[in-house]
A tleap script that builds the chain and sets N, CA, C and O, in Angstrom:
source leaprc.protein.ff14SB
mol = sequence {
  NMET LYS ARG ILE ASN TYR LEU GLY PHE LEU
  SER LEU LEU SER LEU ILE THR ILE LEU GLY
  TRP LYS SER GLY ASN THR GLY LEU TYR GLY
  PHE PHE GLY PHE PHE TYR PHE VAL ARG TYR
  PHE TRP ILE ILE PRO ASP GLU LEU PHE LEU
  LEU ASN VAL GLN LYS SER ALA THR ALA ALA
  PHE MET LEU GLY MET ILE SER LEU VAL PRO
  SER MET PHE PHE CYS SER VAL PHE TYR ASN
  ILE SER ALA ALA ILE PRO MET SER PHE ALA
  LEU SER PHE ALA VAL SER THR ILE ALA PHE
  THR PHE VAL LEU THR ALA LEU GLU TRP LYS
  GLU ARG THR GLY ALA GLY CGLU
}
set mol.1.N position { 0.663 -1.093 0.078 }
set mol.1.CA position { -0.014 0.204 0.211 }
set mol.1.C position { 0.780 1.355 0.052 }
set mol.1.O position { 1.728 1.467 0.829 }
set mol.2.N position { 0.599 2.217 -0.772 }
set mol.2.CA position { 1.022 3.351 -1.064 }
set mol.2.C position { 1.121 4.480 0.096 }
set mol.2.O position { -0.005 4.964 0.210 }
set mol.3.N position { 1.817 4.949 0.793 }
set mol.3.CA position { 1.695 5.892 1.941 }
set mol.3.C position { 1.616 7.382 0.694 }
set mol.3.O position { 2.090 7.454 -0.440 }
set mol.4.N position { 0.898 8.311 1.416 }
set mol.4.CA position { 1.028 9.629 0.932 }
set mol.4.C position { 2.155 10.163 1.647 }
set mol.4.O position { 2.401 9.688 2.755 }
set mol.5.N position { 3.103 11.364 1.036 }
set mol.5.CA position { 3.961 12.065 1.361 }
set mol.5.C position { 3.609 13.565 1.423 }
set mol.5.O position { 3.739 14.437 0.565 }
set mol.6.N position { 3.013 13.631 2.980 }
set mol.6.CA position { 2.811 14.768 3.361 }
set mol.6.C position { 3.651 16.135 3.186 }
set mol.6.O position { 3.231 17.286 3.305 }
set mol.7.N position { 4.892 15.715 2.887 }
set mol.7.CA position { 5.761 16.952 2.513 }
set mol.7.C position { 5.524 17.720 1.309 }
set mol.7.O position { 6.020 18.798 0.982 }
set mol.8.N position { 4.613 16.926 0.648 }
set mol.8.CA position { 4.617 17.620 -1.076 }
set mol.8.C position { 3.499 18.620 -0.822 }
set mol.8.O position { 3.345 19.508 -1.660 }
set mol.9.N position { 2.625 18.570 0.344 }
set mol.9.CA position { 1.570 19.681 0.444 }
set mol.9.C position { 2.089 20.805 0.852 }
set mol.9.O position { 1.250 21.701 0.947 }
set mol.10.N position { 3.619 21.224 1.250 }
set mol.10.CA position { 3.824 22.250 1.275 }
set mol.10.C position { 4.291 23.194 -0.210 }
set mol.10.O position { 4.707 24.351 -0.268 }
set mol.11.N position { 4.070 22.337 -1.177 }
set mol.11.CA position { 4.013 22.996 -2.538 }
set mol.11.C position { 2.644 24.152 -3.085 }
set mol.11.O position { 2.496 24.867 -4.076 }
set mol.12.N position { 1.765 23.849 -1.782 }
set mol.12.CA position { 0.394 24.238 -2.155 }
set mol.12.C position { 0.426 25.658 -1.764 }
set mol.12.O position { -0.505 26.393 -2.093 }
set mol.13.N position { 1.689 26.216 -0.909 }
set mol.13.CA position { 2.071 27.505 -0.575 }
set mol.13.C position { 2.792 28.197 -1.733 }
set mol.13.O position { 3.167 29.367 -1.648 }
set mol.14.N position { 2.934 27.600 -2.583 }
set mol.14.CA position { 3.241 28.457 -4.018 }
set mol.14.C position { 1.961 29.266 -4.562 }
set mol.14.O position { 2.076 30.297 -5.225 }
set mol.15.N position { 0.676 28.660 -4.196 }
set mol.15.CA position { -0.189 29.388 -4.650 }
set mol.15.C position { -0.478 31.004 -4.075 }
set mol.15.O position { -1.329 31.787 -4.498 }
set mol.16.N position { 0.365 31.191 -3.141 }
set mol.16.CA position { 0.250 32.429 -2.688 }
set mol.16.C position { 0.631 33.414 -3.750 }
set mol.16.O position { 0.030 34.488 -3.744 }
set mol.17.N position { 1.471 33.215 -4.587 }
set mol.17.CA position { 2.194 33.834 -5.587 }
set mol.17.C position { 1.044 34.495 -6.524 }
set mol.17.O position { 1.003 35.652 -6.944 }
set mol.18.N position { 0.076 33.381 -6.747 }
set mol.18.CA position { -1.160 34.036 -7.378 }
set mol.18.C position { -1.799 35.394 -6.817 }
set mol.18.O position { -2.152 36.392 -7.445 }
set mol.19.N position { -1.837 35.136 -5.478 }
set mol.19.CA position { -2.606 36.481 -4.449 }
set mol.19.C position { -1.338 37.665 -4.926 }
set mol.19.O position { -1.704 38.829 -5.092 }
set mol.20.N position { -0.100 37.363 -5.098 }
set mol.20.CA position { 0.869 38.551 -4.905 }
set mol.20.C position { 0.546 39.096 -6.886 }
set mol.20.O position { 0.652 40.240 -7.329 }
set mol.21.N position { 0.336 38.409 -7.315 }
set mol.21.CA position { 0.341 38.195 -8.799 }
set mol.21.C position { -1.011 39.510 -9.210 }
set mol.21.O position { -0.823 40.594 -9.763 }
set mol.22.N position { -2.021 39.064 -8.827 }
set mol.22.CA position { -3.480 39.485 -8.753 }
set mol.22.C position { -3.425 40.955 -7.933 }
set mol.22.O position { -4.053 41.894 -8.421 }
set mol.23.N position { -2.648 41.156 -6.645 }
set mol.23.CA position { -2.879 42.334 -5.832 }
set mol.23.C position { -1.496 43.192 -6.334 }
set mol.23.O position { -1.501 44.366 -5.963 }
set mol.24.N position { -0.321 42.768 -7.123 }
set mol.24.CA position { 0.639 43.826 -7.247 }
set mol.24.C position { 1.575 43.341 -6.353 }
set mol.24.O position { 2.675 43.209 -6.888 }
set mol.25.N position { 1.535 42.975 -4.997 }
set mol.25.CA position { 2.748 42.915 -4.195 }
set mol.25.C position { 3.744 41.586 -4.721 }
set mol.25.O position { 3.636 40.363 -4.633 }
set mol.26.N position { 4.512 42.291 -5.167 }
set mol.26.CA position { 5.757 41.332 -5.465 }
set mol.26.C position { 6.553 40.853 -4.141 }
set mol.26.O position { 7.636 40.268 -4.112 }
set mol.27.N position { 5.871 41.187 -3.226 }
set mol.27.CA position { 6.942 40.460 -1.866 }
set mol.27.C position { 6.525 38.964 -2.075 }
set mol.27.O position { 7.317 38.025 -1.993 }
set mol.28.N position { 5.216 38.855 -2.349 }
set mol.28.CA position { 4.558 37.320 -2.518 }
set mol.28.C position { 5.211 36.501 -3.369 }
set mol.28.O position { 4.978 35.292 -3.350 }
set mol.29.N position { 6.169 37.082 -4.280 }
set mol.29.CA position { 6.456 36.004 -5.300 }
set mol.29.C position { 7.474 35.359 -4.852 }
set mol.29.O position { 8.071 34.632 -5.646 }
set mol.30.N position { 7.910 35.450 -3.553 }
set mol.30.CA position { 8.866 34.556 -3.093 }
set mol.30.C position { 8.419 33.079 -2.569 }
set mol.30.O position { 9.087 32.045 -2.532 }
set mol.31.N position { 7.231 33.290 -2.223 }
set mol.31.CA position { 6.512 32.014 -2.286 }
set mol.31.C position { 6.744 30.931 -3.507 }
set mol.31.O position { 6.807 29.726 -3.264 }
set mol.32.N position { 6.835 31.334 -4.517 }
set mol.32.CA position { 6.457 30.571 -5.611 }
set mol.32.C position { 8.172 29.320 -5.545 }
set mol.32.O position { 8.362 28.369 -6.302 }
set mol.33.N position { 8.681 29.574 -4.936 }
set mol.33.CA position { 9.828 28.661 -4.077 }
set mol.33.C position { 9.323 27.474 -3.743 }
set mol.33.O position { 9.963 26.490 -4.114 }
set mol.34.N position { 7.988 27.252 -2.920 }
set mol.34.CA position { 7.638 26.446 -2.252 }
set mol.34.C position { 7.337 25.207 -3.515 }
set mol.34.O position { 7.382 23.986 -3.360 }
set mol.35.N position { 7.083 25.832 -4.548 }
set mol.35.CA position { 6.808 24.701 -5.637 }
set mol.35.C position { 7.792 23.716 -6.018 }
set mol.35.O position { 7.680 22.968 -6.989 }
set mol.36.N position { 8.818 23.749 -5.162 }
set mol.36.CA position { 9.853 22.627 -5.210 }
set mol.36.C position { 9.513 21.503 -4.450 }
set mol.36.O position { 9.916 20.381 -4.757 }
set mol.37.N position { 8.850 21.707 -3.546 }
set mol.37.CA position { 8.082 20.454 -2.628 }
set mol.37.C position { 6.893 19.510 -3.428 }
set mol.37.O position { 6.237 18.599 -2.922 }
set mol.38.N position { 6.828 19.983 -4.741 }
set mol.38.CA position { 5.880 19.061 -5.496 }
set mol.38.C position { 6.457 17.443 -5.883 }
set mol.38.O position { 5.876 16.411 -6.221 }
set mol.39.N position { 7.752 17.765 -5.670 }
set mol.39.CA position { 8.669 16.536 -6.055 }
set mol.39.C position { 8.363 15.392 -5.081 }
set mol.39.O position { 8.563 14.236 -5.453 }
set mol.40.N position { 7.884 15.653 -3.844 }
set mol.40.CA position { 8.101 14.969 -2.643 }
set mol.40.C position { 6.691 14.135 -2.733 }
set mol.40.O position { 6.639 13.134 -2.018 }
set mol.41.N position { 5.497 14.453 -3.568 }
set mol.41.CA position { 4.587 13.312 -3.888 }
set mol.41.C position { 4.888 12.123 -4.605 }
set mol.41.O position { 4.223 11.088 -4.589 }
set mol.42.N position { 6.034 12.363 -5.295 }
set mol.42.CA position { 6.488 10.958 -6.035 }
set mol.42.C position { 7.224 10.135 -5.309 }
set mol.42.O position { 7.416 8.967 -5.649 }
set mol.43.N position { 7.776 10.734 -4.091 }
set mol.43.CA position { 8.841 9.850 -3.317 }
set mol.43.C position { 7.850 8.950 -2.048 }
set mol.43.O position { 6.868 9.372 -1.438 }
set mol.44.N position { 8.374 7.901 -1.967 }
set mol.44.CA position { 7.680 7.264 -0.995 }
set mol.44.C position { 8.418 7.328 0.545 }
set mol.44.O position { 9.595 6.981 0.632 }
set mol.45.N position { 7.830 7.690 1.502 }
set mol.45.CA position { 8.344 7.980 2.641 }
set mol.45.C position { 8.460 6.867 3.682 }
set mol.45.O position { 7.609 6.197 4.267 }
set mol.46.N position { 10.055 6.899 3.727 }
set mol.46.CA position { 10.309 5.350 4.392 }
set mol.46.C position { 11.268 5.956 5.732 }
set mol.46.O position { 11.553 7.150 5.831 }
set mol.47.N position { 11.557 5.257 6.393 }
set mol.47.CA position { 12.317 5.408 7.698 }
set mol.47.C position { 13.107 6.528 7.739 }
set mol.47.O position { 12.860 7.592 8.305 }
set mol.48.N position { 14.305 6.146 6.948 }
set mol.48.CA position { 15.401 6.864 6.450 }
set mol.48.C position { 14.957 8.492 5.956 }
set mol.48.O position { 15.636 9.477 6.245 }
set mol.49.N position { 13.784 8.536 5.223 }
set mol.49.CA position { 13.392 9.602 4.764 }
set mol.49.C position { 12.782 10.580 5.824 }
set mol.49.O position { 12.864 11.808 5.805 }
set mol.50.N position { 12.139 9.775 6.772 }
set mol.50.CA position { 11.197 10.621 7.997 }
set mol.50.C position { 12.500 11.251 8.700 }
set mol.50.O position { 12.503 12.478 8.792 }
set mol.51.N position { 13.493 10.619 9.154 }
set mol.51.CA position { 14.416 10.664 9.968 }
set mol.51.C position { 15.285 12.041 9.232 }
set mol.51.O position { 15.604 13.028 9.895 }
set mol.52.N position { 15.513 11.922 8.111 }
set mol.52.CA position { 16.105 13.306 7.368 }
set mol.52.C position { 15.207 14.395 7.323 }
set mol.52.O position { 15.690 15.465 6.951 }
set mol.53.N position { 13.778 14.359 7.676 }
set mol.53.CA position { 13.108 15.511 7.398 }
set mol.53.C position { 12.684 15.923 8.927 }
set mol.53.O position { 11.927 16.868 9.143 }
set mol.54.N position { 13.284 15.070 10.024 }
set mol.54.CA position { 12.978 15.223 11.434 }
set mol.54.C position { 14.472 16.261 11.518 }
set mol.54.O position { 14.364 17.437 11.866 }
set mol.55.N position { 15.627 15.743 11.208 }
set mol.55.CA position { 16.923 16.499 11.105 }
set mol.55.C position { 16.655 17.737 10.551 }
set mol.55.O position { 16.928 18.743 11.205 }
set mol.56.N position { 16.115 17.834 9.342 }
set mol.56.CA position { 15.903 19.086 8.595 }
set mol.56.C position { 15.106 19.837 9.374 }
set mol.56.O position { 15.429 21.023 9.319 }
set mol.57.N position { 14.084 19.588 10.162 }
set mol.57.CA position { 12.910 20.614 10.764 }
set mol.57.C position { 13.596 20.942 11.745 }
set mol.57.O position { 13.951 22.121 11.761 }
set mol.58.N position { 14.009 20.097 12.839 }
set mol.58.CA position { 15.069 20.495 14.044 }
set mol.58.C position { 16.037 21.603 13.637 }
set mol.58.O position { 16.000 22.629 14.316 }
set mol.59.N position { 16.763 21.546 12.783 }
set mol.59.CA position { 17.836 22.623 12.018 }
set mol.59.C position { 17.458 23.831 12.143 }
set mol.59.O position { 17.825 24.725 12.905 }
set mol.60.N position { 16.549 23.780 11.180 }
set mol.60.CA position { 15.468 24.741 10.499 }
set mol.60.C position { 14.847 25.558 12.098 }
set mol.60.O position { 14.661 26.762 12.273 }
set mol.61.N position { 14.687 24.705 12.840 }
set mol.61.CA position { 13.637 25.182 13.943 }
set mol.61.C position { 14.415 26.113 14.787 }
set mol.61.O position { 13.860 27.095 15.281 }
set mol.62.N position { 15.831 25.829 15.007 }
set mol.62.CA position { 16.665 25.880 15.801 }
set mol.62.C position { 17.154 27.309 15.192 }
set mol.62.O position { 17.316 28.234 15.989 }
set mol.63.N position { 17.313 27.447 14.278 }
set mol.63.CA position { 18.014 28.560 13.148 }
set mol.63.C position { 17.075 29.498 13.167 }
set mol.63.O position { 17.428 30.677 13.191 }
set mol.64.N position { 15.815 29.179 13.162 }
set mol.64.CA position { 14.797 30.425 12.952 }
set mol.64.C position { 14.405 31.100 14.251 }
set mol.64.O position { 13.836 32.189 14.178 }
set mol.65.N position { 14.695 30.471 15.620 }
set mol.65.CA position { 14.841 30.608 16.637 }
set mol.65.C position { 15.686 31.603 16.895 }
set mol.65.O position { 15.150 32.680 17.154 }
set mol.66.N position { 17.006 31.557 16.903 }
set mol.66.CA position { 18.411 32.146 17.223 }
set mol.66.C position { 18.453 33.245 16.169 }
set mol.66.O position { 18.961 34.312 16.514 }
set mol.67.N position { 17.951 33.114 14.833 }
set mol.67.CA position { 18.129 34.020 13.747 }
set mol.67.C position { 16.896 35.391 14.463 }
set mol.67.O position { 17.233 36.573 14.411 }
set mol.68.N position { 15.725 35.031 14.990 }
set mol.68.CA position { 14.819 36.092 15.526 }
set mol.68.C position { 15.240 37.009 15.959 }
set mol.68.O position { 14.868 38.066 15.450 }
set mol.69.N position { 16.432 37.070 17.358 }
set mol.69.CA position { 16.661 37.879 18.338 }
set mol.69.C position { 17.375 39.152 17.264 }
set mol.69.O position { 16.899 40.280 17.134 }
set mol.70.N position { 18.673 38.606 16.536 }
set mol.70.CA position { 19.461 39.466 15.950 }
set mol.70.C position { 18.630 40.352 14.793 }
set mol.70.O position { 18.744 41.568 14.644 }
set mol.71.N position { 17.778 39.474 14.019 }
set mol.71.CA position { 16.941 39.977 13.233 }
set mol.71.C position { 15.895 41.228 13.775 }
set mol.71.O position { 15.511 42.167 13.078 }
set mol.72.N position { 15.659 41.061 14.740 }
set mol.72.CA position { 14.924 42.371 15.608 }
set mol.72.C position { 15.504 43.515 15.917 }
set mol.72.O position { 14.929 44.603 15.898 }
set mol.73.N position { 16.886 43.292 16.273 }
set mol.73.CA position { 17.674 44.325 16.856 }
set mol.73.C position { 18.530 45.046 15.130 }
set mol.73.O position { 19.093 46.138 15.048 }
set mol.74.N position { 18.406 44.312 14.305 }
set mol.74.CA position { 18.982 44.653 12.943 }
set mol.74.C position { 17.996 45.740 12.147 }
set mol.74.O position { 18.169 46.824 11.590 }
set mol.75.N position { 16.708 44.730 12.438 }
set mol.75.CA position { 15.684 45.518 11.595 }
set mol.75.C position { 15.190 47.003 12.381 }
set mol.75.O position { 14.894 47.967 11.676 }
set mol.76.N position { 15.122 47.108 14.071 }
set mol.76.CA position { 14.787 48.430 14.706 }
set mol.76.C position { 15.946 49.345 14.260 }
set mol.76.O position { 15.576 50.515 14.165 }
set mol.77.N position { 17.108 49.165 13.991 }
set mol.77.CA position { 18.114 50.281 13.301 }
set mol.77.C position { 17.770 50.438 12.020 }
set mol.77.O position { 18.294 51.367 11.405 }
set mol.78.N position { 17.226 49.938 11.635 }
set mol.78.CA position { 16.967 50.580 9.738 }
set mol.78.C position { 15.534 50.801 9.530 }
set mol.78.O position { 15.179 51.272 8.450 }
set mol.79.N position { 14.562 50.484 10.537 }
set mol.79.CA position { 13.324 50.661 10.220 }
set mol.79.C position { 12.718 51.330 11.705 }
set mol.79.O position { 13.239 51.319 12.820 }
set mol.80.N position { 11.504 51.869 11.284 }
set mol.80.CA position { 10.752 51.990 12.817 }
set mol.80.C position { 10.250 50.855 13.311 }
set mol.80.O position { 10.078 49.813 12.678 }
set mol.81.N position { 9.921 51.126 14.877 }
set mol.81.CA position { 9.988 49.919 15.686 }
set mol.81.C position { 8.483 49.096 15.115 }
set mol.81.O position { 8.394 47.869 15.156 }
set mol.82.N position { 7.426 49.929 14.627 }
set mol.82.CA position { 6.340 49.079 14.019 }
set mol.82.C position { 6.250 48.359 12.364 }
set mol.82.O position { 5.388 47.878 11.628 }
set mol.83.N position { 7.543 48.605 12.350 }
set mol.83.CA position { 7.859 47.371 10.657 }
set mol.83.C position { 8.894 46.882 11.221 }
set mol.83.O position { 9.247 45.856 10.640 }
set mol.84.N position { 9.760 47.242 12.386 }
set mol.84.CA position { 11.089 46.109 12.723 }
set mol.84.C position { 10.187 44.826 13.006 }
set mol.84.O position { 10.733 43.735 12.846 }
set mol.85.N position { 8.902 44.855 13.398 }
set mol.85.CA position { 8.685 43.684 14.367 }
set mol.85.C position { 8.391 42.478 13.390 }
set mol.85.O position { 8.818 41.335 13.551 }
set mol.86.N position { 7.378 43.033 12.069 }
set mol.86.CA position { 7.035 41.874 11.157 }
set mol.86.C position { 8.103 41.566 10.156 }
set mol.86.O position { 8.021 40.590 9.412 }
set mol.87.N position { 9.135 42.429 10.142 }
set mol.87.CA position { 10.172 42.283 8.965 }
set mol.87.C position { 11.102 41.152 9.675 }
set mol.87.O position { 11.632 40.220 9.071 }
set mol.88.N position { 11.197 41.392 10.991 }
set mol.88.CA position { 12.066 40.351 12.004 }
set mol.88.C position { 11.408 39.208 11.543 }
set mol.88.O position { 11.985 38.314 10.924 }
set mol.89.N position { 10.065 39.208 11.860 }
set mol.89.CA position { 9.552 37.692 11.531 }
set mol.89.C position { 9.521 36.975 10.660 }
set mol.89.O position { 9.597 35.747 10.699 }
set mol.90.N position { 9.335 38.064 9.231 }
set mol.90.CA position { 9.693 37.359 8.126 }
set mol.90.C position { 10.746 37.196 7.844 }
set mol.90.O position { 10.801 36.278 7.025 }
set mol.91.N position { 12.022 37.733 8.153 }
set mol.91.CA position { 13.453 37.186 8.190 }
set mol.91.C position { 13.596 36.042 8.770 }
set mol.91.O position { 14.268 35.101 8.346 }
set mol.92.N position { 13.084 36.077 9.576 }
set mol.92.CA position { 13.036 34.385 10.778 }
set mol.92.C position { 12.529 33.322 10.017 }
set mol.92.O position { 13.031 32.200 9.953 }
set mol.93.N position { 11.298 33.795 9.317 }
set mol.93.CA position { 10.671 32.699 8.640 }
set mol.93.C position { 11.301 32.333 7.612 }
set mol.93.O position { 11.253 31.128 7.368 }
set mol.94.N position { 12.134 33.268 6.621 }
set mol.94.CA position { 12.828 33.008 5.290 }
set mol.94.C position { 13.957 31.893 5.858 }
set mol.94.O position { 14.088 30.743 5.438 }
set mol.95.N position { 14.677 32.493 6.845 }
set mol.95.CA position { 15.860 31.981 7.211 }
set mol.95.C position { 15.583 30.159 7.621 }
set mol.95.O position { 16.370 29.269 7.301 }
set mol.96.N position { 14.441 29.979 8.290 }
set mol.96.CA position { 14.252 28.604 8.734 }
set mol.96.C position { 13.873 28.017 7.344 }
set mol.96.O position { 14.601 27.098 6.967 }
set mol.97.N position { 13.033 28.323 6.658 }
set mol.97.CA position { 12.559 27.650 5.383 }
set mol.97.C position { 13.806 27.551 4.378 }
set mol.97.O position { 13.939 26.521 3.717 }
set mol.98.N position { 14.452 28.294 4.289 }
set mol.98.CA position { 15.587 28.204 3.505 }
set mol.98.C position { 16.632 27.037 4.032 }
set mol.98.O position { 17.166 26.241 3.260 }
set mol.99.N position { 16.839 27.052 5.427 }
set mol.99.CA position { 17.743 26.052 6.207 }
set mol.99.C position { 17.222 24.647 5.994 }
set mol.99.O position { 17.932 23.669 5.759 }
set mol.100.N position { 15.567 24.658 6.131 }
set mol.100.CA position { 15.155 23.108 6.081 }
set mol.100.C position { 15.487 22.636 4.620 }
set mol.100.O position { 16.087 21.585 4.396 }
set mol.101.N position { 15.079 23.439 3.709 }
set mol.101.CA position { 15.184 23.051 2.036 }
set mol.101.C position { 16.780 22.649 1.896 }
set mol.101.O position { 17.113 21.783 1.087 }
set mol.102.N position { 17.740 23.317 2.719 }
set mol.102.CA position { 19.316 22.968 1.984 }
set mol.102.C position { 19.882 21.824 2.928 }
set mol.102.O position { 20.864 21.111 2.724 }
set mol.103.N position { 19.129 21.828 3.872 }
set mol.103.CA position { 19.605 20.481 4.615 }
set mol.103.C position { 18.929 19.179 4.070 }
set mol.103.O position { 19.539 18.132 3.853 }
set mol.104.N position { 17.558 19.382 3.872 }
set mol.104.CA position { 17.274 18.407 3.578 }
set mol.104.C position { 17.598 17.545 2.195 }
set mol.104.O position { 17.716 16.358 1.892 }
set mol.105.N position { 17.679 18.971 1.463 }
set mol.105.CA position { 18.532 18.229 0.268 }
set mol.105.C position { 19.614 17.973 0.413 }
set mol.105.O position { 19.775 17.046 -0.380 }
set mol.106.N position { 21.146 18.264 1.216 }
set mol.106.CA position { 22.194 18.031 1.322 }
set mol.106.C position { 22.076 16.469 1.843 }
set mol.106.O position { 22.970 15.644 1.655 }
set mol.107.N position { 20.838 16.187 2.528 }
set mol.107.CA position { 20.838 14.860 3.179 }
set mol.107.C position { 20.263 13.982 2.410 }
set mol.107.O position { 20.500 12.783 2.561 }
set mol.108.N position { 19.455 14.418 1.508 }
set mol.108.CA position { 19.196 13.564 0.357 }
set mol.108.C position { 20.225 12.841 -0.509 }
set mol.108.O position { 20.383 11.635 -0.696 }
set mol.109.N position { 20.914 13.948 -1.007 }
set mol.109.CA position { 22.228 13.843 -1.761 }
set mol.109.C position { 23.192 13.152 -1.202 }
set mol.109.O position { 23.895 12.385 -1.860 }
set mol.110.N position { 23.371 13.393 0.389 }
set mol.110.CA position { 24.304 12.398 1.060 }
set mol.110.C position { 23.698 11.090 0.795 }
set mol.110.O position { 24.357 10.101 0.474 }
set mol.111.N position { 22.396 11.111 0.943 }
set mol.111.CA position { 22.068 9.324 0.997 }
set mol.111.C position { 21.919 8.639 -0.389 }
set mol.111.O position { 22.012 7.426 -0.580 }
set mol.112.N position { 21.688 9.536 -1.277 }
set mol.112.CA position { 22.068 9.218 -2.908 }
set mol.112.C position { 23.061 8.828 -3.286 }
set mol.112.O position { 23.017 7.872 -4.059 }
set mol.113.N position { 24.401 9.404 -2.902 }
set mol.113.CA position { 25.809 9.364 -3.365 }
set mol.113.C position { 26.218 8.019 -2.459 }
set mol.113.O position { 26.708 7.056 -3.050 }
set mol.114.N position { 26.032 7.976 -1.177 }
set mol.114.CA position { 26.210 6.986 -0.236 }
set mol.114.C position { 25.434 5.415 -0.630 }
set mol.114.O position { 25.886 4.270 -0.594 }
set mol.115.N position { 24.533 5.772 -0.881 }
set mol.115.CA position { 23.644 4.128 -2.000 }
set mol.115.C position { 24.494 3.637 -2.967 }
set mol.115.O position { 24.690 2.428 -3.090 }
set mol.116.N position { 25.177 4.730 -3.881 }
set mol.116.CA position { 25.477 4.123 -5.040 }
set mol.116.C position { 26.718 3.566 -4.590 }
set mol.116.O position { 27.143 3.003 -5.599 }
set mol.117.N position { 27.546 3.393 -3.675 }
set mol.117.CA position { 28.958 2.674 -3.540 }
set mol.117.C position { 29.010 1.531 -3.127 }
set mol.117.O position { 30.097 0.963 -3.018 }
savepdb mol mol.pdb
quit
């Protein structure tokens, strides 16, 4: 029986790009990067895959929490306080999302090259 890989549902976040296109808000175009996760619908999740997702999520969460405080101080220097808080949360979200994607890709690449030996 084929199990569904729920990681593929992250690709639905790329639909937010349509809102950016309709509203003219170019800041939402970055959500198109989530389209990368559509490839996971065709990957059958086994134990090693789930472990790699767990490692990636842990690293992304820790990096996101650690980057929140410095980004608040950084944004408060360049923006007023009412704009600094949402901007710092957006930067922290971007850092954790990019970290999750890169760590998961690196672990998959390591698994793929290690399996060929």
